[in-house]
C-alpha positions in Angstrom: -5.0 -11.3 -12.2 -2.1 -12.7 -10.2 0.3 -10.4 -12.1 -1.9 -7.4 -11.1 -1.8 -8.3 -7.5 2.0 -8.9 -7.6 2.5 -5.5 -9.2 0.3 -3.8 -6.7 2.1 -5.4 -3.9 5.4 -4.4 -5.4 4.4 -0.8 -5.9 3.0 -0.5 -2.4 6.2 -2.0 -1.0 8.3 0.4 -3.0 6.1 3.3 -2.0 6.4 2.7 1.7 10.1 1.9 1.4 10.4 5.4 -0.2 8.5 6.9 2.7 10.8 5.2 5.1 13.9 6.1 3.2 12.8 9.8 3.3 12.9 9.9 7.1 9.9 7.7 7.9 12.0 4.8 9.0 13.2 6.8 12.0 9.7 7.4 13.2 8.0 5.3 15.8 5.2 3.1 14.3 2.4 5.4 15.4 4.0 8.5 13.9 4.8 6.5 10.6 1.1 5.4 10.5 -0.1 9.0 11.0 2.2 10.2 8.2 1.0 7.5 5.9 -2.6 8.5 6.7 -1.9 12.1 5.8 -0.3 11.1 2.5 -2.7 8.4 1.3 -6.0 9.0 2.9 -7.2 12.0 0.8 -6.6 10.1 -2.4 -8.2 7.0 -1.2 -11.3 8.9 -0.3 -11.4 10.9 -3.5 -10.4 8.2 -6.0 -11.5 5.0 -4.5 -14.7 6.5 -3.2 -14.4 5.1 0.3 -15.3 6.7 3.6 -12.9 8.4 6.0 -13.1 5.5 8.4 -12.6 3.0 5.6 -9.5 4.9 4.4 -8.1 4.8 7.9 -8.5 1.0 8.0 -7.0 0.6 4.5 -3.9 2.6 5.4 -3.5 0.6 8.7 -3.7 -2.7 6.7 -1.2 -1.5 4.1 1.1 -0.3 6.9 0.8 -3.7 8.6 1.5 -5.6 5.4 4.4 -3.5 4.2 7.0 -4.8 6.7 6.0 -8.3 5.6 6.4 -7.5 1.9 9.7 -5.6 1.9 11.9 -8.5 3.1 10.5 -10.7 0.4 11.2 -8.2 -2.4 14.8 -7.6 -1.0 15.6 -11.3 -0.6 18.2 -12.1 -3.2 18.1 -15.8 -2.4 14.5 -16.2 -3.6 13.8 -16.8 -7.3 11.2 -14.5 -9.0 8.7 -17.4 -8.8 9.3 -17.8 -5.1 8.9 -14.1 -4.6 5.7 -14.1 -6.6 4.3 -17.0 -4.7 5.0 -15.3 -1.3 3.6 -12.0 -2.5 0.5 -13.6 -3.8 -0.1 -15.1 -0.4 0.3 -11.7 1.3 -1.9 -10.1 -1.3 -4.6 -12.6 -0.6 -4.3 -11.9 3.1 -4.5 -8.1 2.4 -7.5 -8.5 0.1 -9.3 -10.6 2.8 -8.6 -7.8 5.4 -9.9 -5.2 3.0 -13.1 -7.2 2.6 -13.4 -7.6 6.4 -13.5 -3.7 6.7 -16.0 -4.4 4.8 -15.1 -3.2 1.3 -16.9 -4.6 -1.8 -15.0 -6.2 -4.6 -15.3 -3.0 -6.7 -14.0 -0.9 -3.7 -11.0 -3.3 -3.3 -10.2 -2.9 -7.0 -10.5 0.9 -6.7 -8.2 0.9 -3.6 -5.6 -1.2 -5.4 -5.8 1.0 -8.5 -5.4 4.1 -6.3 -2.4 2.7 -4.5 -0.8 1.9 -7.9 -1.4 5.4 -9.0 0.0 6.9 -5.8 3.1 4.8 -6.4 3.5 5.9 -10.0 3.2 9.5 -8.9 5.8 9.0 -6.2 8.2 7.4 -8.7 7.8 10.5 -10.9 8.5 12.8 -8.0 5.1 14.3 -8.0 3.1 12.6 -5.3 1.6 12.6 -2.5 2.4 15.3 0.0 1.2 15.1 3.6 -2.3 16.6 3.9 -2.8 17.0 0.1 -5.3 15.3 -2.1 -2.8 15.1 -4.8 
C-alpha cells in the first residue's frame, strides 16, 4: 500500500511539474490552479465519480501538495528511503485532506487511480487538454 501511495505522489508530482514546464510555472498561483481545474476536473468527475465541488477541492489539495512534493523528488542528497518516508508523510496528509472534503475511502482510491491514469496519459503525450474530459 505504501508503494502505491509513493507511486501516486510521484506521478502527481511529475504531472504538475510537466504542467509547469509547459508554461504553467510562469502563471500566478490563481491562474495555475484554474488551468489545473480545467485539465483534471472533467476526468475526476467522470472517472472517480465525485461531484463538481468535490473535484474543485481535490484539485486545490493536489495543487497545494505539489510544491511540497517536487523538492523532495528533486533532492539528490536524499536516499530513496528518505524520499519515500517524506512522500509517505505528504501522502498521508493529502489523504486526510481528501477525507475532510469529505470523500469516502472508495472515492479516495478512485481519485488516486484517476490521477495516476492522467499522469500515464500525459507521459504518453495524450492527455489531458484544458476543458476536455480526455
